[in-house]
C-alpha positions in Angstrom: -20.5 -35.3 -25.6 -23.9 -34.9 -24.2 -24.4 -32.9 -20.6 -24.7 -36.3 -18.3 -21.5 -37.7 -20.0 -19.8 -34.5 -19.1 -21.0 -34.0 -15.9 -19.8 -38.1 -15.4 -16.4 -37.2 -16.8 -16.2 -34.1 -14.5 -17.0 -36.3 -11.5 -14.8 -39.0 -12.1 -11.6 -36.5 -12.8 -12.3 -35.3 -9.4 -12.8 -38.3 -7.7 -9.8 -40.0 -9.1 -7.9 -36.8 -8.5 -8.7 -37.4 -4.6 -7.1 -41.0 -5.0 -4.3 -39.2 -6.5 -3.9 -37.7 -3.3 -3.9 -40.3 -0.9 -1.4 -42.0 -3.4 0.7 -38.5 -3.0 0.6 -38.7 0.9 1.8 -42.3 1.3 4.2 -42.1 -1.5 5.5 -38.7 -2.1 5.1 -38.8 -5.5 3.5 -35.3 -6.8 -0.3 -35.6 -7.5 0.6 -33.1 -10.1 2.4 -35.8 -12.6 -0.7 -38.3 -12.1 -2.9 -36.0 -13.0 -0.9 -34.9 -16.1 -1.0 -38.6 -16.9 -4.4 -38.8 -16.7 -5.1 -36.0 -18.9 -2.4 -37.8 -21.4 -4.5 -40.9 -21.2 -7.8 -38.5 -21.7 -6.5 -38.0 -25.4 -7.1 -41.9 -25.9 -10.6 -42.0 -25.4 -13.1 -42.8 -28.4 -13.5 -40.0 -30.5 -17.4 -39.8 -29.7 -16.2 -38.2 -25.9 -14.8 -35.4 -27.9 -12.9 -34.5 -24.9 -10.4 -32.2 -26.8 -13.6 -29.5 -27.2 -13.0 -28.6 -23.7 -9.2 -28.6 -23.9 -8.3 -25.8 -25.0 -6.3 -22.1 -24.2 -8.9 -20.3 -22.9 -10.3 -22.7 -20.7 -6.9 -23.4 -19.5 -5.9 -19.8 -18.8 -9.2 -18.9 -17.1 -8.8 -22.1 -14.5 -4.8 -21.0 -14.0 -5.8 -17.6 -13.1 -8.1 -18.4 -10.8 -6.0 -21.3 -9.3 -3.1 -18.8 -9.2 -5.4 -16.5 -6.7 -6.4 -19.6 -4.3 -3.1 -20.9 -4.3 -1.5 -17.6 -3.1 -4.4 -17.0 -0.9 -4.0 -20.6 0.5 0.2 -20.2 0.8 -0.8 -16.5 2.5 -3.3 -18.2 5.3 -0.3 -20.6 6.5 2.2 -17.8 7.2 2.4 -16.6 10.9 4.5 -13.5 11.1 6.4 -13.3 14.3 9.4 -11.6 15.5 11.0 -14.6 16.0 10.4 -15.4 12.1 12.0 -12.2 10.8 15.4 -14.0 10.0 13.6 -16.7 8.6 11.4 -15.0 6.5 14.3 -12.5 5.0 16.6 -15.5 4.1 13.5 -17.1 2.2 13.0 -13.9 0.1 16.5 -13.8 -0.4 17.2 -17.1 -1.7 14.1 -17.0 -3.8 15.1 -13.5 -5.3 18.6 -14.1 -6.1 18.0 -18.0 -7.3 15.1 -16.9 -9.5 17.4 -14.0 -11.2 20.6 -15.9 -11.8 18.4 -19.3 -13.1 16.5 -16.8 -15.5 19.6 -15.6 -17.2 21.3 -19.0 -16.9 18.6 -20.9 -18.8 17.7 -17.8 -21.3 21.6 -18.1 -22.1 21.1 -22.2 -22.8 17.9 -21.3 -25.0 19.5 -18.6 -26.8 22.4 -21.3 -28.1 20.4 -24.3 -28.2 17.2 -23.7 -29.7 17.1 -23.1 -33.2 15.9 -19.4 -34.0 16.2 -18.5 -30.1 19.5 -16.3 -31.2 17.4 -13.5 -32.8 16.4 -12.3 -29.4 17.9 -12.8 -26.2 14.9 -10.8 -24.2 12.5 -13.2 -25.7 14.7 -16.0 -24.1 14.4 -14.3 -20.8 10.7 -14.5 -20.8 10.8 -18.0 -22.0 13.6 -18.7 -19.3 11.1 -16.7 -16.2 8.6 -19.4 -16.1 10.9 -22.2 -15.9 12.9 -20.2 -12.8 9.9 -20.0 -10.6 9.3 -22.8 -8.0 5.9 -24.1 -7.8 3.8 -23.5 -4.3 1.0 -25.7 -5.5 3.4 -29.0 -5.2 5.2 -27.9 -2.4 3.1 -26.7 -0.1 1.1 -29.8 0.2 4.1 -32.0 0.1 6.4 -30.5 3.1 3.9 -31.6 5.6 6.4 -34.1 7.1 9.4 -31.7 7.3 10.2 -30.4 10.8 10.2 -26.8 11.9 11.9 -24.1 10.6 12.7 -26.5 7.3 8.7 -26.7 6.4 8.4 -22.9 7.2 11.3 -22.1 5.1 9.8 -24.4 2.4 6.6 -22.5 2.5 8.0 -19.0 2.5 10.2 -19.3 -0.2 7.9 -21.2 -2.8 5.3 -18.7 -1.9 8.2 -15.5 -2.8 9.4 -17.5 -5.8 5.7 -17.5 -7.0 4.9 -13.9 -6.4 8.5 -12.6 -7.5 8.4 -14.5 -10.5 5.0 -13.6 -11.4 5.9 -9.8 -11.3 9.3 -10.3 -13.2 7.6 -11.9 -16.0 5.0 -9.4 -16.3 7.4 -6.5 -16.2 9.1 -8.1 -19.0 6.3 -8.5 -20.9 5.1 -4.8 -20.1 8.4 -3.1 -20.7 9.1 -4.3 -24.1 6.8 -1.3 -25.1 8.8 1.2 -23.3 11.9 3.0 -24.8 15.1 2.9 -22.9 16.7 2.1 -19.2 15.0 5.1 -17.3 11.5 4.8 -18.7 11.7 1.2 -17.8 13.0 1.8 -14.2 10.6 4.8 -13.9 7.5 2.1 -14.6 8.5 -0.4 -12.4 8.9 1.8 -9.3 5.8 3.3 -10.1 3.9 0.0 -10.6 5.6 -1.5 -7.3 4.7 1.5 -5.4 0.8 1.9 -6.5 0.4 -1.7 -6.1 1.8 -2.0 -2.3 -0.4 1.2 -1.3 -3.4 -0.3 -3.0 -2.8 -3.7 -1.2 -2.6 -2.4 2.0 -5.5 0.1 2.0 -7.3 -2.9 0.5 -6.6 -5.5 2.8 -7.4 -3.5 5.6 -10.7 -2.1 4.1 -11.7 -6.0 3.6 -10.4 -7.3 7.0 -12.4 -4.9 8.7 -15.6 -5.3 6.5 -15.4 -8.7 6.5 -15.7 -9.5 10.1 -18.7 -7.4 10.4 -20.8 -9.1 7.5 -23.7 -10.8 9.4 -24.7 -12.8 6.4 -24.1 -16.5 6.7 -23.2 -16.4 2.7 -19.8 -14.5 2.8 -16.9 -16.3 2.0 -17.7 -16.5 -1.9 -18.3 -12.8 -1.6 -15.0 -12.1 0.0 -13.6 -14.6 -2.8 -15.6 -12.9 -5.6 -14.5 -9.4 -4.6 -10.2 -10.7 -4.3 -10.9 -11.9 -8.1 -12.5 -8.8 -8.9 -9.3 -6.9 -7.4 -6.9 -9.4 -9.3 -8.8 -8.7 -12.8 -9.0 -5.2 -12.6 -5.4 -4.9 -11.1 -4.1 -6.8 -14.1 -6.3 -4.5 -16.3 -4.5 -1.1 -15.0 -1.3 -3.6 -15.3 -0.7 -3.6 -11.5 0.9 -7.0 -9.7 -2.7 -8.1 -8.5 -1.4 -10.8 -6.6 0.5 -8.7 -3.9 -3.0 -7.5 -3.0 -4.0 -11.3 -2.8 -1.0 -12.2 -0.3 -1.6 -9.0 1.6 -5.3 -9.7 2.3 -4.4 -13.1 3.3 -1.5 -11.9 5.6 -3.6 -9.3 7.3 -6.5 -12.0 7.7 -4.2 -14.7 9.3 -2.3 -12.0 11.4 -4.6 -9.6 12.7 -2.6 -8.9 16.1 0.2 -7.6 14.4 -1.9 -5.4 11.9 -3.6 -4.1 14.2 -1.8 -2.4 16.9 -2.5 0.7 18.8 -5.6 2.9 17.8 -6.2 0.3 15.1 -6.4 -2.7 17.6 -10.2 -2.2 18.2 -10.9 -2.6 14.6 -10.3 -6.2 14.7 -11.7 -8.7 17.1 -9.7 -11.8 16.8 -12.4 -14.2 18.2 -14.9 -13.0 15.3 -12.0 -13.4 12.7 -10.9 -16.9 14.0 -13.9 -19.0 13.3 -14.3 -16.8 9.9 -10.4 -18.1 9.2 -11.1 -21.6 9.7 -13.8 -21.6 7.4 -12.1 -19.8 5.0 -8.8 -21.6 5.2 -11.2 -24.8 4.3 -12.8 -23.2 1.5 -9.7 -22.2 -0.1 -8.0 -25.4 0.6 -11.1 -27.3 -1.4 -11.4 -25.0 -4.1 -7.6 -25.1 -4.9 -7.5 -28.7 -4.8 -10.3 -28.7 -7.5 -8.8 -25.9 -9.8 -5.2 -27.3 -9.7 -7.0 -31.1 -10.8 -8.5 -29.7 -13.8 -5.6 -27.3 -14.8 -3.0 -30.4 -14.6 -5.9 -32.6 -16.5 -6.3 -30.2 -19.1 -2.5 -29.7 -19.6 -2.0 -33.3 -20.0 -4.5 -33.2 -22.8 -2.3 -30.6 -24.4 0.8 -33.2 -24.6 1.6 -35.3 -27.5 3.8 -38.1 -27.4 6.4 -37.4 -29.9 7.8 -34.3 -27.8 8.3 -36.8 -25.1 10.2 -39.3 -27.1 12.8 -36.8 -28.5 16.3 -37.0 -27.6 17.1 -33.6 -28.0 14.5 -32.0 -26.1 15.3 -34.2 -23.4 18.9 -33.4 -23.5 17.6 -29.5 -22.9 15.5 -30.3 -20.0 18.5 -32.1 -18.2 20.9 -28.8 -19.0 18.0 -26.7 -17.4 17.6 -28.8 -14.6 21.5 -28.7 -13.9 21.5 -25.2 -13.9 18.5 -25.2 -11.4 19.7 -26.8 -8.8 23.2 -25.9 -8.9 22.3 -22.2 -8.8 19.7 -23.4 -5.8 23.0 -25.2 -4.3 25.2 -22.0 -4.5 22.8 -19.9 -3.1 21.6 -21.7 0.1 25.1 -22.3 0.6 26.1 -18.7 0.9 22.7 -17.5 2.7 21.5 -20.6 4.6 24.8 -22.3 4.8 24.2 -25.3 7.1 21.6 -28.4 7.1 20.3 -27.8 3.5 19.2 -31.1 3.1 16.3 -31.6 1.9 15.1 -27.9 1.1 18.1 -28.1 -1.8 16.3 -30.8 -3.8 12.6 -29.6 -3.3 12.2 -27.2 -5.9 10.0 -28.2 -8.6 8.1 -26.8 -11.3 3.9 -26.4 -11.9 1.3 -24.7 -12.3 2.7 -21.3 -12.6 5.4 -22.3 -15.4 2.4 -24.0 -17.3 0.5 -21.1 -16.9 3.1 -18.2 -18.0 3.9 -20.1 -20.9 0.7 -20.2 -22.2 0.4 -16.5 -21.7 3.4 -16.2 -24.2 1.7 -17.5 -26.9 -0.8 -15.2 -26.5 2.2 -12.6 -27.6 3.2 -13.4 -31.0 6.2 -11.1 -30.8 7.9 -12.8 -27.8 7.3 -16.3 -29.3 9.9 -18.7 -30.3 8.5 -21.2 -33.0 11.0 -24.1 -32.3 10.6 -23.9 -28.5 8.9 -27.3 -27.4 6.1 -27.7 -24.7 8.0 -31.2 -23.7 10.7 -29.1 -22.0 8.2 -28.2 -19.4 6.8 -31.6 -18.9 10.4 -32.9 -18.7 11.1 -30.1 -16.3 8.1 -30.4 -14.0 8.5 -34.3 -14.1 12.3 -34.4 -13.4 12.2 -31.9 -10.7 9.2 -33.6 -9.1 11.0 -36.8 -8.9 13.8 -35.6 -7.6 11.8 -33.9 -4.8 10.0 -37.2 -4.5 13.1 -39.2 -3.9 14.8 -36.5 -1.3 11.7 -36.3 0.6 11.3 -40.2 1.2 14.8 -40.4 2.0 14.7 -37.6 4.4 11.9 -39.8 6.1 14.5 -42.4 6.5 12.6 -45.2 4.4 13.8 -46.6 1.4 12.6 -45.1 -2.1 11.8 -49.0 -3.6 10.0 -49.9 -0.6 7.6 -46.8 -0.5 6.9 -46.6 -4.4 6.2 -50.1 -4.5 4.9 -50.8 -1.3 1.6 -51.6 -2.6 3.1 -54.9 -4.4 3.4 -58.1 -2.6 6.7 -58.6 -0.6 8.5 -61.2 1.0 9.1 -60.2 5.0 12.4 -60.9 6.3 13.0 -62.5 10.2 16.3 -63.0 10.6 15.7 -62.8 14.2 12.9 -65.3 14.4 10.5 -62.6 16.6 7.9 -63.0 13.8 8.5 -59.6 12.7 9.4 -57.9 9.5 13.0 -56.6 9.8 13.2 -54.3 7.1 9.7 -52.6 8.6 11.6 -52.3 12.1 14.2 -50.7 10.7 11.8 -48.2 8.6 10.0 -47.4 12.2 13.1 -46.8 14.2 14.6 -44.5 11.2 11.1 -42.5 11.6 11.1 -42.4 15.5 14.7 -40.9 15.3 13.8 -37.8 13.0 10.4 -37.2 15.2 8.6 -37.6 12.0 4.9 -36.8 12.2 2.6 -37.7 9.6 -0.1 -35.9 10.6 1.5 -32.7 11.4 
């Protein structure tokens, strides 16, 4: 493939992804599924285009890690911390933490008894189970724009906490395997969290303080480069680097809360506000491009044989059953009332795939008979469940939304020149005070 053909291909993928986003907003079908499908179709291009050269694990891991940073930063810039939201934040943290822990044990047990060779190590089963237990903020945050008030905020907080906690849990499991005994593992984890929190707080305050005083017009990518540097250095020293990214985003977006008393003079809200707006736009655009190529490349790894294997489908359905059963119980215990549609908004996505490829770089944890088709099924089924739930919550008919672009007959029983079915949808939407542009 020559240089110009590659440029054409990259440009077309981004343009197609833009239209996928439009389709996603109109139908609630996650654009992730469409991007994975595009990646599968690329496999069938003529050999002269040789697209497989660019679909390798190294490319996917680099894109995935950059995407991880941008997605967590994008999520943090959406979180406004106030005294009134303490209960909401605490509840979302509890739901994310408890659901992650119980789901991981449940899925690990399922893998242990159903996948050949997995029963040699329950520890390895846990490492495979954690990525499947992490909700995808990359899918959830763009999808919950139509939810009202606390429902939307709860899902943004919960999915962000699920990402952070899940990634920390996963890397602790990977790195703790080298430690001997519970005491050494507990000491390692405790010190890791303490050092990471202290470093995150110091760096966040320092970066926000310096950031608002930069006079150069070229500074947004400078800050992103510094964040990527901090993330990579943190990983090198086995710290939970995403806490640094999360802390920076929260401090930047909530300067009044974090710069109080004597420190209030350190932050000028008038200077921070326009920079924050530009920074938010940059992270949004960057996350869009990174997500696009990550899921397209992942789709190029999928083989149709794994999709057609009924045993993989059955294991995937069982995993979905565990995820939603645990989620129902946890939401009932903590949130108690009005858990719809939050119960059904639990898709898996970028982080699940990224961590799975991290496992492939550690042969000592690999379960040879674990088929990546399981990931595809879990992502597909959980995304479809979320899609149907969001459409239903809006008061619309699922078939009408998904097939709305097809020619249809109007029903006008009242002879008033209007489509009765469309009138019913409009009334339902108005009753729920749904604002698609909020």
